[in-house]
N, C-alpha and C positions, 0 to 999 in steps of 0.2 A: 504495500499500501503504499501511496505517496501526498503525501499532507502538503498541499499548495493554498497559497492564500493571495490576495491583489490587495494594496491600500491605497488609495487614492481620492482625495476628496473634490474632483469633481467628477460630477453623478453620471452624465455623459460616458465620459470617457472609462470610467469603472464600468459601468453595464458593459460596455463591448470590450471590452477586458474581459470580463466574465463570461461573455457570450463566446468570446473563441477560447478562454481556455477550457470550456465546458465543452467546446466541439472537439476539442484538442482529447481530452479525456475520455468522450465518446468515440474517438479514433483510435483509442491504445484502452481497451477496456480489459487487459491483461494486465496492466497498472495498477488498478481500483484505485484509483486519482479522486482527490476532494480540492474542490476548491470552495475556499471562504472569502469572503469581502470584505472591506472595511472603510468607512470614509476618513477614519483619521487618525495617525498614528499611535495614538493613546487605548482609543479603543481595539486596536491590536495587540498592542503590549500588556493592556488587559486581558485578552486571552491567552495570552504566552504564558502568564503566570498564570492564570485558573489553570490552565489544560494543556501546559508544555509548548514546545515551539513546532515550526512547521518545516519539511522538506524545501520547499519553494519559496522563497518571497520576491513577490513583483511590487515595486511601488515608483511613484514619482521621488525625485530628488526635489523639488521644488514643491513643496506645504506647507502651508501658515501652521506658528508654534512651534513645529519638531521638523524641521528639514530630513530629508531623508538621507542623507550622511549621518546626521546622531541617531536614525532609526536605527542604522545598519553597525552602528559601535554597540547598541544595546545587544542588539541580536548575536554581534559577535562576543560578548562577555560572557554568553552563555551556550554558546555552540560555534564551533568553528569548521562544519562541515557541510553547513548549509549553505542553501544556491542563493544570489540574492541578482536579482535582475533591476537596472535602472532602469526607469522611464525618463527621458528627457527631451528638453526641446532644443538640445544643443549640444552635437558632440564636444563642444570646448569643456562642459560641464564635467566630461568624465576625466577630467586634471584632477576636480575635487575631492574625486574620489580614492585615493591613496590609501590605504592601510586597512581598508575593508575586504578588500579583495571582491570585487562583484565578480559572478559568471558572465554578466552581459549587460550590455547598453541598446535600445531602444531609444530611435528618435520620435516623439511624436509626430504627427499621428500614426500610431502603430498598426502596423495592416495584420490581418489575418495569418497569412504565411510567413511573417517575420517574427509574430509570436510561436507561431507552431514550431520555428527552426530553434527558438531557443529553446524551451520546453525540451525540446528532442535531444537536444547538445546536453543539457540538465540530466536527465534519462540515461543520457550514454554513458555519464561523468558517475553514475551512481551504480550501473549494473557494470562497470570496465573490471576485467576480471586481470588486467596488465595495465603498468605504468606506463605505457610509451612506451618510444625509441630507446633504445639504450645504445650506451659506447662503454671501451675499455679503459680503464685507468690505470699503468701500473705504476706501482709504491713498491718501497721497499719489501713490505710483505708477502707483494704477489701482484696479481693482476684480477682486478675489481669490477663486476660487472655493475655498471651504474646508469640509473633510469633519468635518461635526461632532462626530463621535465621535473624532475624532482631536486635538479641544482639550482642552487640559490645564488650563489655568487663564487667567483673565484677571485683570488688575491695573489699577484705573486711578489715574493719576497725573496730576496737574492737569488738564488739559484734551485728555488724551489716554489710551487705552487700550491696553494692551501685552496681546496675545495670546499666549502660548507653546503652540506644537504639542509633540504625541507627539515628535517626532523632533529637538525642541530650537531649531525655527526660530521665529521671533517675527514679529508683525504688529502694526505700530503704527496704531490708528485714530481718528477722531473721533468713531463711535457711540457713543452714551452706553451706560454699564450695565447702568441699566434698558431701554432697547430690547434690548439683545443678552439679557437675562433671560429677558423676554416670551416670546424664541423660544426659548431653551435649556432654558427652566421647561418645556415640553413633555415633554422627556426626563429618565425620572426621576435618570437620572447625575448631572444637574447640581445643584447645591446654593449657597446664599448664607450660607459662613461670618461675613461683614464686611460693611457696605458696601462698600467699595472693593474687593471679590474676588467673582468665581464660579468655583467648582473642579467638576472633572471626579470623579468620585467614584472614577474607575477610576483613576486617576492618584496617590491618598493613599497613602504609603506609611508615613506615622504618626501618631500622635494623643497630644498633652500633653493637661493640662490649660487649656491657655491658646493652643495652637497645631496646625494641622498641618502634617504633614511630605509634601512633595510628592516626587513619583518623583524629582526633580534636587536634591533636598537642602534647597530654599528652604523658610522656615517663612512661613505664611500664620496671619494671629490669627483666631482664633476666640471670637465673641461671646460669655459668659457668659450668655446667655440664651438663646442658641440651641443651648448645646452638647449639651443631652440630645436635643434634634431634632436635633442632626448623626447620634448615634447611633443614632436611630431609623432615619432615611432613609437611611443607611448599609445598614443589616441588612434593610430595608424593599425596597432597592432587590436587595439582594445575594439573598434570596430570590425576590424577584417575578421577578426576570431568569433564574434558577437554579434554578428548583422549592423544594420545600421537602420 
């Protein structure tokens, strides 16, 4: 069973989205998917407190009294695995969503096929039996098979490269940063903000004018000359993978 919910203060938008989500549930009866609707973030949070959280959240970034980013932070405090799909009037708002690890973004007005695509991606993520593509990393202890999408960042220190994984584990390898980036750059989630770093955009928590804040609180310097390119890469990554 998959529990989904939609939160939007605009009645017509909420009605249309609920209809589309209901259609998706009807098309995939094997999921036993339920869809609840809420007109305000406070109603949604009250329901979460009373009945527990949802598997999939769909809500507007711009809502009165509590915006979608703050709502997502409340959700993330209690659930790190739920899928969050943001509704936005412009892709520019995606940059505000650092740190809450959204699963997707949809630009209003949202079409039926666009929502279907996002929900299908969430379902695939729930049912995935593998962690995606992998690469072999040679360390002093031997050769490790690493799931690429679980690589959060890579740092270059002297003659070693330290790979930090999503679970906090680390690997040390003599492979060059250039050799690894040659493999990783084929995926649009990887970016090189500085000559000594490679980062996974999915694990960026924040952005200042001088550095990135990663999921574990560490700061990664970002070259001034690539700052604009980073913002664009982040938005392109987000919308290419999660719809427009």
